[in-house]
C-alpha positions as CSV (number, residue, x, y, z in Angstrom):
1,M,113.4,66.7,32.3
2,K,110.9,67.0,29.6
3,E,112.5,64.3,27.6
4,I,112.4,61.9,30.5
5,K,108.7,62.6,31.0
6,N,108.0,62.0,27.3
7,F,110.0,58.8,27.4
8,L,108.1,57.6,30.5
9,S,104.7,58.5,29.0
10,K,105.4,56.7,25.8
11,N,107.0,53.7,27.4
12,F,105.1,53.5,30.7
13,F,104.2,49.8,30.3
14,S,107.8,48.8,29.6
15,V,109.2,50.8,32.5
16,A,106.6,49.3,34.8
17,L,107.6,45.8,33.8
18,F,111.2,46.6,34.4
19,V,110.5,47.9,37.9
20,F,108.5,44.8,38.7
21,V,111.3,42.6,37.5
22,I,113.8,44.5,39.8
23,V,111.5,44.2,42.8
24,A,111.0,40.5,42.1
25,M,114.7,39.9,41.9
26,L,115.5,41.7,45.1
27,D,114.1,41.3,48.6
28,I,112.8,44.9,48.9
29,L,109.3,44.0,49.8
30,Y,109.9,40.3,50.9
31,L,111.8,41.1,54.1
32,P,109.1,43.4,55.6
33,A,106.4,41.0,54.4
34,I,108.0,37.9,56.0
35,R,108.7,39.9,59.2
36,F,105.1,41.0,59.5
37,L,103.9,37.4,58.9
38,S,106.5,35.9,61.3
39,N,105.5,38.3,64.1
40,T,101.8,37.7,63.6
41,S,102.4,33.9,63.5
42,A,104.6,34.0,66.6
43,V,101.8,35.7,68.6
44,A,99.2,33.3,67.3
45,L,101.3,30.3,68.2
46,A,101.9,31.7,71.7
47,N,98.1,32.1,72.1
48,L,97.5,28.6,71.0
49,S,100.1,27.3,73.5
50,L,98.5,29.3,76.4
51,A,95.0,28.1,75.3
52,T,96.2,24.5,75.3
53,G,97.5,24.8,78.9
54,M,94.3,26.4,80.0
55,K,92.2,23.8,78.2
56,I,94.1,21.0,80.1
57,L,93.8,22.8,83.4
58,I,90.1,23.6,83.2
59,A,89.3,20.0,82.0
60,G,90.6,18.7,85.4
61,I,88.1,20.9,87.4
62,P,84.6,19.3,87.2
63,V,82.7,22.5,88.3
64,L,84.1,24.4,85.3
65,K,82.5,22.2,82.6
66,G,80.8,25.2,81.0
67,S,84.1,27.1,80.8
68,A,85.8,24.1,79.3
69,E,83.3,24.2,76.4
70,I,84.2,27.9,75.7
71,I,87.9,27.1,75.9
72,D,87.4,24.4,73.3
73,K,85.9,27.0,71.0
74,V,88.8,29.4,71.6
75,F,91.2,26.5,70.9
76,S,89.5,25.7,67.6
77,Y,89.6,29.3,66.5
78,L,93.3,29.6,67.3
79,V,94.1,26.3,65.5
80,F,92.4,27.7,62.4
81,I,94.2,31.1,62.7
82,N,97.6,29.3,63.0
83,G,96.8,27.2,59.9
84,V,96.0,30.2,57.8
85,L,99.1,32.1,58.8
86,F,101.3,29.0,58.2
87,F,99.8,28.6,54.7
88,Q,100.6,32.3,54.0
89,I,104.2,31.9,55.1
90,I,104.6,28.8,52.9
91,L,103.2,30.7,49.9
92,L,105.4,33.7,50.5
93,K,108.6,31.6,50.8
94,V,107.7,29.6,47.6
95,S,107.3,32.9,45.8
96,Q,111.0,33.7,46.6
97,I,112.6,30.4,45.3
98,L,115.4,30.8,42.8
99,L,113.6,28.9,40.1
100,L,110.7,31.4,40.1
101,K,113.1,34.3,39.9
102,L,114.9,32.7,37.0
103,L,111.6,32.2,35.2
104,I,110.8,35.9,35.7
105,L,114.2,37.0,34.4
106,A,114.0,34.6,31.4
107,S,110.4,35.8,30.5
108,W,111.6,39.4,30.6
109,I,114.5,38.7,28.3
110,L,112.2,36.9,25.8
111,L,110.1,40.1,25.6
112,F,112.8,41.5,23.3
113,F,112.3,38.7,20.7
114,R,109.4,39.2,18.4
115,E,108.6,35.4,18.1
116,T,108.3,35.0,21.9
117,K,107.2,38.5,22.9
118,K,103.5,37.7,23.4
119,L,103.9,34.4,25.3
120,A,106.7,35.9,27.4
121,L,104.5,38.8,28.4
122,K,101.7,36.4,29.5
123,A,104.1,34.3,31.5
124,L,105.6,37.4,33.1
125,L,102.2,38.7,34.2
126,V,101.2,35.3,35.8
127,L,104.6,35.1,37.6
128,F,104.1,38.6,38.9
129,L,101.0,37.4,40.8
130,F,103.3,35.5,43.1
131,N,106.5,37.6,43.1
132,P,106.3,40.4,43.9
133,G,102.4,40.2,44.1
134,L,102.3,38.5,47.5
135,S,104.8,40.8,49.0
136,F,102.9,43.8,47.7
137,Y,99.7,42.5,49.2
138,L,101.3,41.7,52.6
139,A,102.8,45.2,52.7
140,G,99.2,46.6,52.2
141,A,97.8,44.1,54.8
142,E,100.3,45.4,57.4
143,Y,99.3,49.0,56.6
144,I,95.6,48.2,56.8
145,S,96.1,46.3,60.1
146,N,98.0,49.2,61.7
147,A,95.6,51.9,60.2
148,V,92.4,50.4,61.4
149,R,93.9,48.8,64.5
150,L,92.7,45.2,63.7
151,E,93.1,42.7,66.5
152,S,96.6,41.2,66.2
153,G,96.4,38.7,69.0
154,E,98.5,40.7,71.5
155,L,95.4,41.4,73.7
156,I,94.5,37.7,73.8
157,K,98.0,36.9,74.9
158,A,98.0,39.5,77.6
159,H,94.6,38.5,78.8
160,M,95.5,34.8,79.1
161,E,98.8,35.6,80.8
162,S,96.9,37.8,83.3
163,I,94.7,34.9,84.5
164,D,96.2,33.5,87.7
165,K,96.4,29.8,86.9
166,E,97.6,28.9,90.4
167,K,94.7,30.7,91.9
168,L,92.4,29.0,89.5
169,K,93.8,25.6,90.6
170,E,93.4,26.5,94.2
171,K,89.8,27.6,93.7
172,G,89.0,24.4,91.8
173,K,90.6,22.2,94.5
174,V,88.6,24.0,97.3
175,S,85.4,23.5,95.4
176,V,86.0,19.8,94.8
177,E,87.1,19.2,98.4
178,E,84.1,21.1,99.8
179,E,81.9,19.0,97.5
180,K,83.3,15.8,98.9
181,K,82.9,17.1,102.5
182,S,79.3,17.9,101.6
183,E,78.6,14.3,100.8
184,N,80.2,13.1,104.0
185,K,78.6,15.7,106.2
186,S,75.2,15.4,104.6
187,I,75.2,11.6,105.2
188,F,76.4,12.1,108.7
189,V,73.7,14.6,109.4
190,V,71.0,12.4,107.9
191,I,72.1,9.4,109.8
192,G,72.9,11.2,113.0
193,D,70.9,14.1,114.4
194,F,69.4,15.6,111.2
195,L,71.1,18.8,111.9
196,I,69.4,20.8,109.2
197,N,71.0,24.1,110.1
198,T,74.4,22.6,109.9
199,F,73.7,21.0,106.6
200,N,72.4,24.3,105.2
201,T,75.4,26.1,106.4
202,I,77.8,23.6,104.7
203,K,75.6,23.6,101.6
204,N,75.7,27.4,101.4
205,T,79.4,27.4,101.9
206,I,79.9,25.0,99.0
207,I,77.5,26.9,96.7
208,D,79.3,30.1,97.5
209,A,82.7,28.6,96.8
210,I,81.5,27.1,93.5
211,N,79.8,30.3,92.4
212,K,83.0,32.3,93.1
213,T,85.0,29.9,91.1
214,K,82.6,30.0,88.2
215,A,82.4,33.8,88.3
216,F,86.2,34.1,88.4
217,V,86.7,31.8,85.5
218,G,83.5,32.7,83.6
219,E,84.3,36.4,83.2
220,S,87.8,35.7,82.1
221,I,86.9,33.0,79.7
222,L,84.0,35.0,78.1
223,R,86.3,37.9,77.7
224,L,88.9,35.6,76.1
225,L,86.2,34.2,73.7
226,E,85.2,37.8,72.7
227,L,88.9,38.7,72.0
228,T,89.4,35.5,70.1
229,I,86.4,36.0,67.8
230,N,87.6,39.5,67.0
231,Y,91.1,38.1,66.3
232,F,89.5,35.4,64.1
233,I,87.5,37.9,62.1
234,S,90.7,40.1,61.6
235,V,92.7,37.1,60.3
236,L,89.9,36.0,58.1
237,F,89.6,39.5,56.6
238,L,93.3,40.1,56.2
239,F,94.6,36.7,55.1
240,L,91.6,35.1,53.3
241,I,89.0,37.5,52.1
242,C,91.2,40.3,51.0
243,P,93.8,38.1,49.2
244,F,90.8,36.4,47.4
245,L,89.5,39.8,46.2
246,Y,93.0,40.9,45.4
247,F,93.7,37.9,43.1
248,I,90.2,38.1,41.6
249,L,90.9,41.8,40.5
250,L,94.4,40.8,39.2
251,Y,92.8,37.9,37.3
252,L,90.2,40.2,35.6
253,L,93.0,42.7,34.8
254,M,95.1,40.0,33.2
255,K,92.1,38.6,31.3
256,N,91.6,42.0,29.8
257,I,95.3,42.4,28.9
258,F,95.4,38.9,27.4
259,A,92.3,39.6,25.3
260,K,94.0,42.7,23.8
261,L,97.2,40.7,23.2
262,N,95.2,38.1,21.2
263,E,93.7,40.7,18.8
264,E,96.0,40.2,15.8
265,E,93.9,42.0,13.3
266,I,91.6,45.1,13.5
267,E,89.3,45.9,10.6
268,I,89.2,49.6,9.8
269,G,87.3,49.9,6.5
270,K,86.2,48.3,3.2
271,G,86.6,49.2,-0.4
272,N,85.1,48.0,-3.6
273,K,88.0,45.6,-4.2
274,G,88.2,44.3,-0.7
275,K,88.9,45.7,2.8
276,Y,91.8,47.1,4.7
277,I,93.0,45.7,7.9
278,L,95.5,47.0,10.4
279,I,98.5,44.7,11.0
280,P,100.5,45.3,14.2
281,L,104.2,45.2,13.7
282,E,105.6,46.4,17.0
283,R,104.4,48.6,19.9
284,N,102.7,51.7,18.4
285,R,103.6,50.7,14.8
286,F,101.1,49.4,12.3
287,I,100.7,49.0,8.5
288,L,97.7,49.0,6.3
289,R,97.2,46.0,4.0
290,R,94.4,45.2,1.5
291,W,92.6,42.0,2.3
292,M,91.2,40.5,-1.0
């Protein structure tokens, strides 16, 4: 056991590279990552479909012009969300193509040759950004999403499905029909007996019907907009902002590693006849040579 610990401590970097290569070759993290993305995308697509139907329905009811504008905003948010998720799925699938896996394997093999060791290590670290880097990130994104209960789109879907579209149609038709009757009745009243009381009664009936329709739709649509904005922020955070920060950190890490790899000589002292430099041979092995 002690020998294993000593081996791991002395060869931690090599062991870590080997583990990353194994994970990249297999689908250990890819399958849960693509499942998470597919489920999230399916809900987003269903929401977009429901929003499209609602957009068409409300557009045909003149008294709901204000609600139509809100639905347009909801529709735009959902289109953006679906675009982001689709892009993530494409990236994840590209990271699993056979050519990329072969490049990872070839780079790892070239690590064992002194002439290609440095270049192979750089190539391997860059390839790891995509595979298994993306899968690692999405596994973390799923954990974050579940841990902090970020809006996944399910509430939006349930809310839109709960809106009685047939009732909405009926209310819209009643409002439009009453409005038409109002025009006929008001003209009749003006031309006929100027029955102001009758006119006011009809007017109040129409206003009441329109207000009920607006209230029914308005509350539902505003709640839908609120849920959609929360959903939009969650997707923006998980699939745009966090990946950006994730890759920035990896870039800085690789930049530091590459800088160390490029240090071929380290000056350690000077003498009267010259100076000594440290020449790297292999990992953890160096020789001293006088530089004249």
